[in-house]
N, C-alpha and C positions, 0 to 999 in steps of 0.2 A: 504494500500500500504506500503510494508516494506521500512525502511530506511537503507542506507548502507554507509559505509566508506571504501575506498580503500587505502591501504598503504603498504609500505615496512618497516617492523618492525626493521630490523637489520642494516639498512644503512641510513645515514643522508645526507642532503643537506643544505648548508649554507644560501642560499637565493632562492627565487622563481625562477624557470627556466621554460621558455616556449620554446617548440620545436614543431613547427607546431601547431596542435590542442591539443597537450599534455601539461599539466601543472604539474610540480613537486613542491610541497609546503612543506616548512620546518615545522615540528611539534616539539614543546617543551612543555613538560608537564606544564599545568597551565598558559602558556603564548602565545604560537603560535599554530595555526594561528589566535587565537581570535575567537569570535563568528562569525559564518558564517550564511548566510540567512536560510539554512536548517539544520545546525548542530552547536549548541552552543559548546563553548570550553569544558564545563563540560561534555557534551555527548561524545565528541571525547576522552577526558581523560578517561572516563568510559570504552570505547571500548578498548583503548590501555592498560587498567589496567590488562588485561589478558596476557600481554607480558612482560617478565622479562629478563634482561641480566644475572642475577644470582638470587639465592634463595631469597635474601633480598633486591633486587634492581629492581624496575620496569623500563621499558624502559623510559629513560628521553627524548630521541629525536628519531625521525623517519622521514620518508618521506611520505607525503600524495599525492594522485594522483587524478587529474581531467582530463576529456577528452571531447573535443567538447562542447556540451551543457550540459553534465552531470556534476553535482556538488556534493560535499560532502553532505551527508545527504539525497540525492534523491534515488529513487528506481533504483538499478542496475539490470535491467532485463537481460534476457538471451543474447540479442544482445550486450548490454553494457559490461556485464561480459566477454563474449567471446573476444571482442575487447581489453579489458583491460589486460586479461591474455596473449593475443597475443603480446601486447605491452611490457609486462614484459619480454618476450623472447628477444625482440629486444634491450631493455635497457640493460639487462644482457649481451647480446652478445657484445654490443658496449663497455661495461666495460671490458669484457675479451679481446677484441681486443686492448684495450689501455694498458692492463697489461704488465708489464715487469718482466721477471724471473731473479732470482739470483741477485736481486737488493735491498735486504733488505726486511723488513716486513711492512713498513709504507704504501705502496701503493699497496699491494697485495690484490687480491680479488678472489673469486671463485663464481660459480653459486649459491650456497646456501646462499651466502651473500645477494642475491637478491630474497630471499623468498618474496612472494607476497600474500596478503590477501584481499578479499572483504568480509567484515563482516557486516551482517545484524544485526539490533539491535532494541530493543524496547526502545523508548525514555525515558520511566519511569524506565527501568532497562538496561542501556547500557552495564553493565558488564556481562549480561547473554548471552550465545552463544551456538550454536550447531555446530558440525562438523562431516563430514563423514569420515569413514575409509574403505578402500578397503578390501574385503575378496575374497578368491578364489571362494566362492560360491555366490558372489554378493557384498554386502556392509553392513555397519552398521552405524547408526547415534547416536551420543552421545550428551547429553545436560549437560552443566556445567555453573557455574558462576565464576567470577574472585575471589570470596572469597574462593573458594574451589580448584581452578586449575589455573595454569599458563603455557603458552608456553615458554619454556626456550630457549634462544639463543644457538644454537649448539656450541660445543666446537671448531669446526674447522672453525667457522666464527669469524673474528677479532672483538674485541671490538672497538667501536667508528669508524666503517668503514664509509667512505665517498663516495658518488657517484662520480666517475671519468670516463668520457667518452667524445668522440669527438661529439659535438652537430651536426656538419655538417654531420657526418656519420650516426648518429641516425636518423636525418631527411631524409637522403637519403634512409635508410632502410625502413622508414615509407612510403615514396613515391613509392619505388620499390614494397613494399607489396601491396599498393593500385592498382598499375598497373599490378600486377601479375608477375613481373620479379625478385622478391626476392626469393632466395633459402631457403625458410622458414623451410622446413623439415630438411635440412642440418644443419641449425642453431640450431634447437631443439636437434638434435642428439649430436652436438658438446657441447652444454650447459650441457647436461646430463653427458657427458664424463668429465666434469670439475666441478663437484659438490664439490669436495674436501672432500666428506664424507668418513670416514674410513669404512663405511658399504658397499662401492662399491669397489670390488676388481679391481686391476689395469688391469687384463686381460679382465674384462668387459669393462673398459674404452677403451682398444685397439679396441674391437669389435665396440663399439659405435663411436669411432673416424673414423674408416675405413668406417663405414656406412655413416657418415657425408660427407666424400669425395665422396662416391658413389652417394648420393643425389645431391651434388653440381655439379658434372660432368655429372649426369644422365647416369651412367654406371653400369655395373654388377660387379661381384666380381673378374673378371679375371685380372691377373697381367698385360698383355700387354695393356689393356684398361686404367688401372690406370697410368702406365708409360707414355703412349702416351698423356693422358689428362694433366699430369703435364708438360711434355716437350713442349706442345703447348703454355702454359702460361709462363713458365720460360725458356727463351732462353739460349742456351749453350754459355758459355763465350769463348772469343778468346783464342787461344793456349798459348799466353804469359800471360794470366791472369787466369790460372786454380787455383782452391782453394788449398791452402797449409796448412799443419798442422800435428799434431801427428798421426792422423788416416788416412793420405793419403795412405800410403803403405798398411794399414790394409784392407781398403775397396777394393783396387785393387786386393789383394790376395784373399779375400773372394768372390768377385764377378768379376772375370776376364772378363766376357762377357759384363759387364756394361760399357757404354761409358763415364759415368760421375757420380759424387757422388749422385746426386738426383735420378738417375735410380737405383743405388745400394741401396739407402735407401728405395725407393718405393718397390723394390722386396723383401727386407728383412722385411719391414713392413707387406707386404702381407703374408709372411711366418709366422711372429709373430701372425698375426690375424687368420691365419688358425689353428695354434696350440691352440689359445685361444677359438676359436669357436667350434673346433672339438675334444677337449680333448686330444690333442697331447702334446708332450714336447715343452715348450715355451722358452727354453734356450739352451745353448750349445756353443761349439767353433765356429760354423758356423756364429754366430751373431757378428756383429761389434759393434752394439749399444745395450745397455740394454733396457729393457721394459720401464723404467722410462725416459731414454734419448729419445726414440722414441716418447713418449707422449709429452715430453717437446718441441721437435722440431716441432711436429704437431701442438702444441698450438701456435706457432709463424707463421708457414706456413699457416694454414687454414684461420685465419682471413684476412691475406693479399690476399688470393685467393678470398675470399668473397668480399672484397673491390674491387678487380679487376673486378669481375663479375658485381657488382652493378654499377661500373663506366662504364663498357662496355655497360650497358643498357641505359646510358645517365642520370642516376639519381644522379651522383656523380662525382666530379673531383678528381681522385686519387692523394693524396698529394705526393710531390716529395720524401719525406722521405720514404713513403711506396713503391714507385716505385724503389728507390735505394735498399732498404732492400730486395725486392723481387728479384732484379737482383743479389744481393750478398748472397742470402739465403743459398747457398751451403757452405759458409764459416763456418756456424754454425756446419755443419756435420764433420768438420775437428777436432773437439775437443769433448771429453767426458765431458759434463758439470758437472758430478758428481764425476769426478776424482780430484786429487789435481790440483790447479790452474796452468796453463801452462804460464810461463812468460819468455820472452826473457830478459835476464839480462841487455842488452844494452838499453832497453826501459823503460821509467818511466810511466807505464800505470796501469789501474785497473788489478789486477792479474787474475780475472776470465776471461777465454777466450771468453765467449759469450758477456761479456760487452766490451771487446776489439773489437769484430766484430761490435757491435752497435756503438762504438765510431768511427770506420773507416767509417761506413755509414754516420755518421754526418759530418765527415771531408770531405768526397766526395761531399756531398751536398754543403758545404761551398766552396769547390774548384770549383764546377760547377758554383756557383753563382758569384764567383770572375772572372772566365773566361768570363762569359756573360757580366759582367760590363766592363771588359777590351776590349771586342770586340766592345763595343759601343763608345769607345774613337776614335776620329779622330786623329790618330797618325801623319799623314802628316802635318796637320795644327798645331798640338802641337809642332812639330819639328821646324816649321817656327817661332813660337813665341819665 
């Protein structure tokens, strides 16, 4: 019976974390997790010896995975392996859902940061391994040892990346997956569109992202279907609270029949996807937002929509911050995030426009909380005192 270790080689966790039946265990070469019932520390070190952050440095830390009754060093049969790889998708998506853009480098992640391995090994030679490669005519299997070969951390994956996600949302994903209400295929498409790999062209990411929305809403490729699905979830704001910003006149000119910015974006994104999928021109004066801006906006919108969907199934209580951000999502569309920072000189705020939007979301949450507390006060009795 083969022995196996499951792990994320490029991302670390500081202490053991349990989310439902899932356990994420910190690995530190020569120290953690220590000898396990079915996997001594030396064996785990031997398996991880084939992974390196650079040519002269083996991976010093990683994250080990256990699930349910399956433990490190036991046989990861087909059922266990399938469940673990499925969990990898949910963990990575929870991390992408927590990611903030245009906020520095320290907390940024991409899907490839969450590369996942289930490595079978021989206890006598834990550094020996085999791996499969896809071929157009099938596949090929290769056998190496850690003395001859190492898997190097991709350059687009940050060094010393740490796992960052909302545990409550990950558990909700797992519960929704168990009861069949999780839009799993949509999550997989979105993850692949956010690999961060320079080998994946941005127009391919556009196609994958649009496909993710189609899986999420269970719709076809048609523009009206996409627009209607979005507008059902994201209510139109009151006339005295319409989104304002540098691109306000631009989207109205480019899409005069669109009733709101979200509709203009959705129609243009479908146009962009059509060009990407069918070999047509993917730019030009008719576009308000660049290809990169479209992908950036979608990477904020899509996780919020998935959270909304999971919450609607009863597996999750949508946090107030996410509710407010979804309500204010069109504010992001008023600014080109890749242009020079837009700043009102009368205000002392973060110069990046999307961070200003995020800050206003936070302020609105605080304001709502303050209003709720004030409504609890018995002002009549207070006046008598």
